[in-house]
C-alpha positions in Angstrom: -144.3 -77.0 -221.5 -145.6 -74.5 -224.0 -148.2 -72.1 -223.0 -151.3 -72.8 -224.9 -154.5 -71.1 -225.7 -157.8 -72.3 -224.7 -159.9 -73.8 -227.3 -163.6 -75.4 -227.4 -165.2 -78.3 -229.2 -169.0 -78.0 -229.5 -171.2 -80.5 -230.9 -174.6 -79.9 -232.6 -176.6 -81.4 -229.7 -175.1 -78.8 -227.4 -172.3 -80.9 -225.8 -169.3 -78.8 -224.9 -165.8 -79.8 -224.5 -163.1 -77.3 -223.1 -159.4 -78.0 -223.9 -156.3 -76.3 -225.4 -155.1 -75.5 -228.8 -152.5 -77.1 -230.8 -151.3 -76.9 -234.4 -153.0 -73.7 -235.9 -155.5 -71.3 -234.3 -158.8 -70.4 -235.6 -162.0 -72.0 -236.1 -163.2 -75.0 -238.1 -166.6 -76.9 -238.8 -167.0 -80.4 -239.9 -168.7 -84.0 -239.1 -167.1 -85.2 -235.9 -165.8 -88.8 -236.5 -163.4 -91.1 -234.8 -160.6 -93.5 -235.8 -159.3 -96.4 -233.7 -156.0 -96.5 -235.3 -153.1 -96.3 -232.7 -150.5 -95.3 -235.3 -150.2 -93.4 -238.6 -151.5 -90.1 -237.6 -149.8 -88.2 -240.3 -151.4 -90.6 -242.9 -154.8 -90.2 -241.4 -154.9 -86.4 -241.4 -153.9 -86.4 -245.1 -156.3 -88.9 -246.2 -158.7 -87.2 -248.7 -161.5 -89.5 -247.4 -161.4 -87.2 -244.2 -162.4 -84.1 -246.2 -165.3 -82.4 -244.5 -164.6 -84.3 -241.1 -162.9 -83.5 -237.9 -160.9 -86.6 -236.7 -160.9 -87.8 -233.2 -157.9 -90.3 -232.3 -158.8 -92.9 -229.8 -155.2 -93.6 -228.8 -154.7 -91.2 -225.9 -151.0 -90.0 -226.8 -150.3 -88.6 -230.3 -147.4 -87.1 -232.0 -144.5 -89.0 -230.1 -142.9 -90.1 -233.1 -143.1 -86.8 -235.0 -143.8 -86.1 -238.7 -141.9 -86.0 -242.1 -142.3 -85.3 -245.7 -142.9 -88.9 -246.7 -145.8 -90.5 -244.7 -148.5 -88.7 -246.5 -151.4 -89.8 -248.5 -152.1 -86.6 -250.3 -150.0 -83.4 -250.8 -151.5 -81.7 -247.7 -153.8 -82.4 -244.8 -157.4 -83.2 -245.7 -159.1 -83.3 -242.4 -160.8 -80.1 -241.3 -159.5 -80.3 -237.7 -157.8 -82.8 -235.2 -158.9 -83.9 -231.7 -156.7 -85.8 -229.1 -156.4 -86.5 -225.5 -152.8 -85.5 -225.2 -150.3 -84.0 -227.9 -146.8 -84.8 -227.3 -144.5 -81.9 -227.1 -141.5 -84.2 -227.7 -140.8 -86.5 -230.5 -138.3 -89.2 -231.3 -138.1 -91.3 -234.5 -135.1 -91.7 -237.0 -137.4 -90.7 -239.9 -138.8 -87.5 -238.0 -138.0 -84.1 -239.6 -140.2 -82.0 -237.3 -143.0 -82.3 -234.9 -146.5 -83.4 -235.8 -147.8 -80.1 -234.2 -145.3 -78.2 -236.5 -146.7 -80.1 -239.5 -150.4 -79.0 -238.5 -149.4 -75.4 -237.9 -147.7 -75.3 -241.2 -150.7 -76.4 -243.1 -153.3 -74.5 -240.8 -155.0 -77.3 -239.3 -156.7 -76.5 -236.1 -156.3 -79.0 -233.4 -157.8 -79.3 -229.8 -156.2 -81.4 -226.9 -156.8 -82.1 -223.2 -160.4 -83.2 -223.8 -162.0 -86.3 -222.8 -161.8 -88.3 -226.0 -163.1 -91.6 -224.4 -166.5 -89.5 -223.4 -166.7 -88.0 -226.9 -166.3 -91.4 -228.6 -168.9 -92.9 -226.2 -171.1 -90.1 -227.3 -170.7 -90.5 -231.0 -171.2 -94.4 -230.5 -174.3 -94.0 -228.9 -175.8 -91.0 -230.8 -174.1 -91.2 -234.0 -171.6 -88.8 -235.7 -172.8 -85.3 -235.7 -171.6 -81.8 -237.0 -169.3 -79.7 -234.7 -167.1 -76.8 -234.5 -163.4 -76.3 -233.0 -162.6 -72.8 -232.0 -159.9 -70.9 -230.5 -161.4 -67.4 -231.2 -165.2 -67.8 -230.2 -165.5 -69.6 -226.6 -169.1 -68.9 -226.5 -170.8 -72.4 -226.6 -174.2 -71.0 -227.6 -172.8 -69.1 -230.6 -170.9 -72.4 -231.5 -173.8 -74.7 -231.5 -175.7 -72.3 -234.0 -172.5 -72.4 -236.1 -172.3 -76.3 -236.0 -176.2 -76.5 -236.9 -175.7 -74.2 -239.7 -173.2 -76.4 -241.4 -174.1 -78.9 -244.1 -174.8 -82.5 -243.2 -172.9 -85.3 -244.7 -176.0 -87.0 -246.4 -176.4 -85.4 -249.8 -172.8 -84.0 -249.8 -170.6 -84.3 -252.8 -166.9 -83.7 -251.6 -165.1 -85.4 -254.4 -164.8 -82.2 -256.3 -162.7 -80.7 -253.5 -160.1 -83.5 -253.5 -159.7 -84.9 -256.9 -156.8 -83.9 -259.4 -157.1 -81.1 -261.8 -155.0 -82.6 -264.5 -154.0 -86.2 -265.4 -150.8 -87.4 -264.4 -148.6 -90.8 -264.5 -147.3 -92.4 -261.2 -144.1 -94.7 -261.1 -143.5 -94.7 -257.4 -143.6 -98.1 -255.3 -143.9 -98.6 -251.6 -141.4 -97.8 -249.2 -138.5 -99.8 -248.1 -136.2 -99.3 -245.1 -133.1 -97.2 -246.1 -134.4 -97.0 -249.7 -137.4 -94.8 -249.3 -140.1 -94.9 -252.1 -138.6 -96.8 -254.7 -139.4 -95.7 -258.4 -140.1 -98.5 -260.8 -139.8 -98.5 -264.5 -141.0 -100.8 -267.4 -144.2 -101.5 -265.6 -146.1 -104.0 -267.5 -149.7 -102.6 -267.5 -151.3 -99.4 -267.9 -154.5 -98.7 -265.6 -156.6 -95.6 -265.7 -157.2 -94.5 -262.2 -160.4 -92.4 -261.6 -159.4 -90.0 -258.8 -162.6 -89.6 -256.2 -159.8 -88.9 -253.4 -156.9 -91.3 -254.2 -154.6 -92.2 -251.5 -150.9 -92.2 -252.6 -150.3 -95.7 -251.0 -153.0 -97.2 -253.4 -150.9 -95.9 -256.4 -147.8 -97.3 -254.8 -149.3 -100.7 -254.3 -150.5 -100.8 -258.0 -146.9 -100.0 -259.1 -145.6 -102.9 -257.0 -147.6 -105.3 -258.8 -146.4 -104.1 -262.3 -149.2 -101.6 -262.9 -148.5 -98.0 -264.2 -151.4 -95.7 -262.9 -152.6 -92.9 -265.2 -154.5 -90.9 -262.7 -157.6 -89.0 -264.3 -159.8 -86.3 -262.6 -163.2 -87.5 -261.3 -165.3 -85.7 -263.9 -163.4 -87.1 -266.8 -165.9 -88.2 -269.6 -166.1 -92.0 -270.1 -165.4 -91.5 -273.7 -162.1 -89.8 -272.8 -161.2 -92.6 -270.3 -161.7 -95.2 -273.1 -159.3 -93.2 -275.3 -156.4 -94.2 -273.1 -156.9 -97.7 -274.2 -155.6 -98.9 -270.8 -155.3 -102.5 -269.6 -157.8 -101.9 -266.7 -159.6 -99.3 -264.6 -159.3 -98.6 -261.0 -161.9 -96.7 -259.1 -160.6 -94.9 -256.1 -161.5 -94.1 -252.6 -163.0 -90.7 -251.6 -165.1 -88.4 -249.3 -168.8 -87.7 -248.9 -172.1 -89.2 -249.9 -171.6 -91.7 -252.8 -175.1 -91.0 -254.0 -174.6 -87.4 -254.5 -171.6 -87.9 -257.0 -174.1 -88.6 -259.8 -171.9 -88.0 -262.6 -169.5 -90.7 -261.4 -172.2 -93.2 -261.0 -173.2 -92.6 -264.7 -169.5 -92.8 -265.8 -169.1 -96.0 -264.1 -172.3 -97.3 -265.6 -171.1 -96.4 -268.8 -167.6 -97.9 -268.3 -169.2 -101.3 -267.1 -171.3 -101.6 -270.4 -168.5 -100.4 -272.7 -165.1 -101.5 -271.1 -164.6 -105.1 -271.4 -161.3 -105.3 -269.3 -160.7 -105.5 -265.6 -162.3 -103.0 -263.1 -161.1 -102.8 -259.6 -162.8 -100.2 -257.0 -161.9 -99.5 -253.3 -164.3 -97.7 -250.9 -166.1 -94.9 -252.6 -165.3 -96.6 -255.8 -166.9 -99.8 -254.4 -169.9 -97.9 -253.3 -170.3 -95.8 -256.7 -169.9 -99.2 -258.5 -172.9 -100.7 -256.5 -174.9 -97.6 -257.2 -174.2 -97.7 -260.9 -175.4 -101.5 -261.0 -178.7 -100.4 -259.1 -178.0 -101.1 -255.5 -178.3 -98.5 -252.8 -176.1 -97.0 -250.1 -177.0 -95.7 -246.6 -175.3 -93.7 -244.0 -173.8 -95.8 -241.2 -174.5 -94.5 -237.6 -170.7 -93.8 -236.8 -168.8 -95.4 -239.6 -165.9 -97.7 -239.7 -162.6 -96.0 -239.2 -159.4 -97.5 -238.0 -156.9 -100.2 -238.6 -158.3 -103.2 -236.7 -161.5 -104.0 -238.5 -162.3 -107.7 -239.1 -163.6 -108.8 -242.4 -164.8 -112.2 -243.4 -163.4 -113.5 -246.9 -166.4 -115.6 -247.9 -164.4 -117.5 -250.5 -161.5 -118.6 -248.3 -163.4 -118.5 -245.1 -160.2 -116.5 -243.7 -160.7 -113.3 -241.5 -158.6 -110.3 -242.6 -157.8 -107.5 -240.3 -158.4 -104.3 -242.4 -157.8 -100.6 -242.5 -161.2 -98.9 -243.0 -162.3 -95.3 -243.3 -165.9 -94.8 -244.5 -169.3 -93.6 -243.2 -171.5 -95.0 -245.8 -172.3 -98.7 -246.8 -173.9 -100.7 -249.5 -177.3 -102.0 -248.7 -177.1 -105.7 -248.8 -180.7 -106.1 -249.5 -180.5 -104.0 -252.8 -177.6 -105.7 -254.1 -178.6 -107.0 -257.7 -178.4 -110.4 -258.9 -175.3 -110.1 -261.1 -173.2 -109.2 -258.1 -171.8 -111.7 -255.4 -171.0 -110.5 -252.1 -167.5 -111.6 -251.3 -166.5 -110.0 -248.1 -168.6 -108.9 -245.0 -167.7 -107.2 -241.9 -167.5 -109.2 -238.7 -168.5 -106.3 -236.6 -171.8 -105.4 -238.1 -172.3 -107.8 -241.1 -172.2 -104.9 -243.5 -171.1 -105.7 -247.3 -167.3 -105.2 -247.7 -166.7 -106.8 -250.9 -168.5 -107.5 -254.3 -167.7 -109.4 -257.6 -169.4 -109.4 -260.8 -170.7 -112.7 -261.9 -170.0 -112.4 -265.5 -167.6 -109.5 -266.0 -163.9 -108.9 -264.7 -165.2 -106.5 -261.9 -164.6 -106.7 -258.3 -164.6 -104.0 -255.4 -163.9 -103.7 -251.7 -165.2 -101.5 -249.1 -161.9 -101.4 -247.0 -158.4 -100.3 -247.7 -155.9 -103.0 -248.9 -153.1 -100.4 -249.1 -153.1 -100.2 -245.4 -151.7 -97.0 -244.6 -151.7 -97.1 -241.8 -152.5 -100.8 -241.0 -152.0 -104.5 -241.5 -150.9 -105.9 -244.8 -153.7 -108.9 -244.9 -155.6 -107.5 -247.7 -152.9 -106.6 -250.2 -153.3 -109.7 -252.2 -156.1 -107.9 -253.8 -153.7 -105.7 -255.9 -152.1 -109.1 -256.9 -155.5 -110.4 -258.0 -156.1 -107.2 -260.0 -152.8 -107.8 -261.9 -153.6 -111.4 -262.5 -156.9 -110.6 -263.7 -155.3 -108.1 -266.2 -152.9 -110.7 -267.2 -155.4 -113.4 -267.9 -157.5 -111.0 -270.1 -154.5 -110.2 -272.1 -153.6 -113.7 -272.3 -150.0 -113.3 -271.3 
């Protein structure tokens, strides 16, 4: 048993949780959220959509399968901090290279364990997500409440600029296979411009799997520059923060919808930004949808998809313009989960069909995007 330092988690309403530290030591601020995923903690902590947030795992034991250099959604952890009931001090998995705690420590992610995560989640479900602080250096609750209240709220916060790429790059790696790893694919049929608002690597891998070569572009790339690539389609990625705050992206998408006649596909933040560009509005959910077990109704087929989700904002159904059709809805709270343009080759979903972690029910959407491109090109 490791000797661990005392740590505290304090919420902006004055709620205090005392526990022990793991990973790095220090002090971090963020919006406290929770995810119901039982697996994939390494993919979760590296998801750019968690920028600005401290993630609570509802699964009580975390770390038992260790960590590696492959199961990552970006090049480093993006979550500001990590909260668990129990951190496993042993790990066992044939792919593990080191412990999850070692991974967090290496990347200076502050974690807190041995707190009542069930009570914390019940608090967030009843009161809504709120700002908070994890600290191993300041154990004065009054001081920490003041620090929590001094931080920015998620509403009105543009975090895309903190996670987007600096320069354009191309991607040729497909999804992972046993004993093969991530397979590089060549001679891909189509080129697609991917606007990086906080792209997850498994989205790029799934695009490659259906014959698409992603050309990833920074979020602030001018629409005229995007069109110069003369791609076969455009993909609008997921990302963190308040979609309404990313005003330049809304204007870019508005321009592209008017000028680009080829297929466009958006996921999560890309879905929200597209809706805003077409005149809809978004709003902040009470505690968001985060986890790998979210049921969504496909209104076209009548089938239920179990989906992976990670978002704190949603499109207001009452403001969806006439030219858009609502294709998917959440079975938990009836929120909008998918949109399709009635006259243009454009569709979006709120959830994550790349499912890393999560079920593969919705990966057909990547095939639909590729088919849309094929149909447009007349191949």
